[in-house]
C-alpha positions as CSV (number, residue, x, y, z in Angstrom):
1,M,0.0,0.0,0.0
2,S,1.1,3.5,-0.8
3,G,1.0,6.4,1.6
4,G,-0.8,9.5,0.7
5,I,-0.7,13.2,0.1
6,Q,-3.0,15.7,1.7
7,D,-3.5,19.4,2.3
8,V,-1.6,20.7,-0.6
9,R,-1.9,24.4,-1.6
10,I,-0.6,25.6,-5.0
11,Q,-1.0,29.3,-5.8
12,D,0.0,31.9,-8.4
13,I,2.2,29.7,-10.7
14,T,2.9,29.8,-14.4
15,A,3.7,26.7,-16.4
16,I,5.1,26.8,-20.0
17,Q,5.6,23.9,-22.4
18,T,4.8,21.1,-20.0
19,E,2.8,17.9,-20.7
20,S,0.1,18.9,-18.2
21,G,-0.7,21.7,-15.7
22,I,-1.7,19.4,-12.8
23,R,-1.3,15.6,-13.0
24,I,-2.7,13.2,-10.4
25,K,-1.9,9.5,-11.0
26,T,-2.6,6.3,-9.2
27,G,-4.0,2.9,-9.8
28,V,-5.7,-0.3,-8.5
29,G,-3.4,-2.0,-6.0
30,R,-1.7,1.2,-4.8
31,G,-4.1,2.2,-2.0
32,G,-3.3,5.4,-0.3
33,Y,-4.9,8.8,-1.0
34,V,-4.7,12.1,-2.7
35,K,-7.0,14.6,-1.0
36,D,-7.7,18.2,-0.1
37,I,-5.7,19.7,-3.0
38,Y,-6.3,23.4,-3.7
39,V,-5.0,25.1,-6.8
40,K,-5.6,28.9,-7.3
41,G,-4.2,31.4,-9.8
42,M,-2.6,29.1,-12.3
43,K,-1.5,30.3,-15.8
44,L,-0.7,27.6,-18.4
45,H,0.9,28.0,-21.8
46,T,1.5,25.4,-24.6
47,M,0.8,22.0,-23.3
48,K,-1.3,18.9,-23.9
49,W,-3.6,18.8,-20.8
50,V,-4.7,21.4,-18.3
51,F,-6.0,18.8,-15.9
52,W,-4.9,15.1,-16.0
53,M,-6.2,12.7,-13.4
54,T,-5.9,8.9,-13.9
55,G,-6.7,5.9,-11.8
56,N,-5.1,3.6,-14.3
57,Y,-1.5,4.5,-14.0
58,G,1.2,2.0,-14.9
59,S,2.3,-1.4,-13.6
60,H,3.4,-2.4,-10.2
61,A,7.1,-2.8,-9.2
62,E,6.1,-5.4,-6.6
63,T,5.0,-8.9,-7.6
64,H,2.6,-9.3,-4.7
65,W,0.3,-6.4,-4.7
66,D,-3.3,-6.3,-3.4
67,P,-5.9,-5.7,-6.2
68,K,-8.4,-4.7,-3.4
69,A,-6.2,-1.7,-2.4
70,L,-8.0,1.2,-4.0
71,P,-6.8,4.8,-3.7
72,E,-9.0,7.6,-2.4
73,I,-9.0,10.7,-4.7
74,K,-11.1,13.4,-3.0
75,G,-11.4,17.1,-2.5
76,I,-9.5,18.4,-5.6
77,N,-10.2,22.1,-6.2
78,Y,-9.1,24.3,-9.1
79,R,-9.9,28.0,-9.1
80,D,-8.9,30.9,-11.4
81,V,-7.0,28.8,-14.0
82,V,-6.2,30.3,-17.4
83,A,-4.8,28.2,-20.2
84,E,-3.6,29.1,-23.7
85,N,-2.6,26.8,-26.6
86,V,-3.6,23.5,-25.0
87,S,-4.6,20.4,-26.9
88,M,-7.3,19.3,-24.4
89,A,-8.8,20.9,-21.3
90,G,-8.6,17.7,-19.3
91,Q,-8.7,14.0,-18.9
92,L,-10.3,12.3,-15.9
93,D,-9.9,8.6,-16.0
94,G,-11.3,7.0,-12.8
95,I,-11.5,3.5,-11.4
96,S,-14.6,1.4,-11.8
97,G,-16.3,1.1,-8.4
98,D,-13.9,3.7,-6.8
99,P,-14.9,7.1,-8.1
100,F,-13.0,10.3,-7.7
101,T,-15.2,12.5,-5.4
102,I,-15.6,16.2,-4.7
103,I,-13.7,17.4,-7.8
104,C,-14.3,21.2,-8.4
105,M,-13.1,22.9,-11.6
């Protein structure tokens, strides 16, 4: 099982020529959590994704992982985000039976 990340504040940043503005990645068998993330005042230029959240990220380094260990993705808030020259506004790819909750954009 993974640990978690919580109570993160990101404010007044500029990102130029990155793959994504904010990326959250996890997967079945990882467990853990990503919650209470607050992003405000972000300016993004020339990238593929503004928001990219996936619950289907990669393989496992361990051979004995628990397929019942589901991550908790909750309380993700984006406010005052401006983006120019992006391919897609976002991709949200959740986990069947384990939804992302309280996502505000």
